[in-house]
N, C-alpha and C positions, 0 to 999 in steps of 0.2 A: 614473335620470333618465327612461329610456324608459317605465318603468311609470307614472311620474308624468304624463307627457305623454299616455299612453294613457288613464289615469283622467280626466284633465282633459277630453280629447275626449269621452269617454262622458258625463261630467257636463254638458258644454255641449249635447250632442245631446239628452239627457233634459230639460234645462231648456227648450230650444227646443220640444220636443214638448209639454211641459206648457203653455207659453205659447200655442202655437197652439191647443191643445185648449180652454184657457180663453177665448181670443178667439172661437173658433167658438161656444162655449156662450153667451157674452155676446151675440153677434150674433143667435143664435137667440132668446134671451129678448127682445131688443129688438123683433123682428118680431112675437112673440106677445103681448107686453104693451106697450100704448101708454105713452109717457112722460107722467107726471103733471106738469102745469104747477106751478111754484112759486108759492105765494101771494105777493101783493105788495099794497101800498097806497101810492098817491101822491096828492099834491095838485097839481092843474093850475094853470096860470098864472092861471086865472079863479077859483081858490079851491074848485073842485069836488074832492071826494075820490072817487077811483076805486080800488076794491078788487076783486081777482079773486074772492074768496069772496063778496062782496056781489052781484056780477054773476051768479055761478053760482046763488046763492040766489034771485035774481030770474028765473032761467031763461034768462039771456042768455049767449050765447057771447061771447068776448073776442078782439079783435084788438089786438096790441101791435106798434107800428112803432118799431123802434130807429133813431134818427136822429142827426144832428149838424149844428150850424149851418153848418159848413164843407163839408158833403158834397155834391158835384155830382150824384150819383145821387139823393140825397134831394131835392134842389132840383127834379129832374124829376118826382118822385113827389108832392110836396106839392100842386100844383094838381090833379092827378088825384084824389088822396084828398079834396081839398076839394070836388071835383065829385061824387064817388061816396058819400062818407060820409053826407051828409044823407038819401040814399035809404034808409039802413039804420039810422039812429041810434036809432029806436024799438025795433029788434029785436036789436041787438047793442051791446056796449060797445067803444069804440075809444079808445086813447090812444097818442100819440107820446111816447116817452121818449128823451131825449138820452142818448147813451153818454158824452158828454164832460163831466167834472166842472166844466170852466170855462164851460159853457153854463148860466149862472145863470138864475134866474127872469127877471131884466131882459133878458138876451140873448134868451131864447126869446120873451118877450112882444114885444120889438121886432121880431124875425123874424116872428112870427105876424101882427103888425099890417101889416108891410111886404108880406108874401106872402099875406095874406088867408086864413089857416088857418080852416077850418070844422070842424076836429076838435080834441078836447082834446089839450093838449100840456103837458109838464112839463120842468123843468130836468134837468140832468145827473144820472143815477143809474146809473153803470156797474155797480154791484153787482147790479142787476136783470138787466142784460144777461148777466152771468156766471152768475147763478142759472138763467137760461133756456138756458145753453149756447150762446149766440150769440157769434160771434167778431168781428163788425163791424157797421158802420152799414148803412142801407138794407136792413134785414132785417125782413120781415113775419112775425109768428108768430100762428097762429090756435089758440085754445083752445076746444074744443067744450063743450057744456053739461054734460058729465060731468067737466070739468076736465083733460082730456087734450089734449096738443099734437097738433093735427090736421095742421098743416103749418108749415114754415119755408121762406120764400123769401128767400134771402140775396143781397144785393148787386146787385139787379136794378131797373131802371126798368120799371114795369109800366103797361100801358094801363088805361083805365077799364074795359074789358071783362074784363081779367084780374083787377082788383080785385073787380069784380062777381061773377066766378066764385068767387073765394076766399071772399067774404062769403056767397054762396049756399051754398057747400059747408058752411059752419058752421051755416047755418040749416036745412039738410035732414037 
């Protein structure tokens, strides 16, 4: 029995060493190689098709804002995005994608009209959120012209200047 426990302890220690080694290699790879953004295509509440690949083909970086109709942080960001996006709409593509599958096209259209959205928005598509590795609403993701994720700002209310900084970062 003592031999078995000793062997078990050695096996556990070796397994932990392997796991730590793999985790460190994975972290090193992430730092050296940027994350490629997953391709997506959505139709906005206004009938516009937005595609990551088409935007990249047009030489435009992309901003994806993951939102939800019931999100209080998002509600603070919507007017700021409506203020800032028109300054950049000719140079980058932006779309707000709801993470909530119950945010139907009608729900988002009504919300957009009530809140005066000046940016493209689409109904709930939680699968896109998962593809991007995003875990919640009020997350802004920037994709550079090469199709790599340049930044993820999660769960924050941002000022107009902070949005301008993020948009400028993608354009430079």
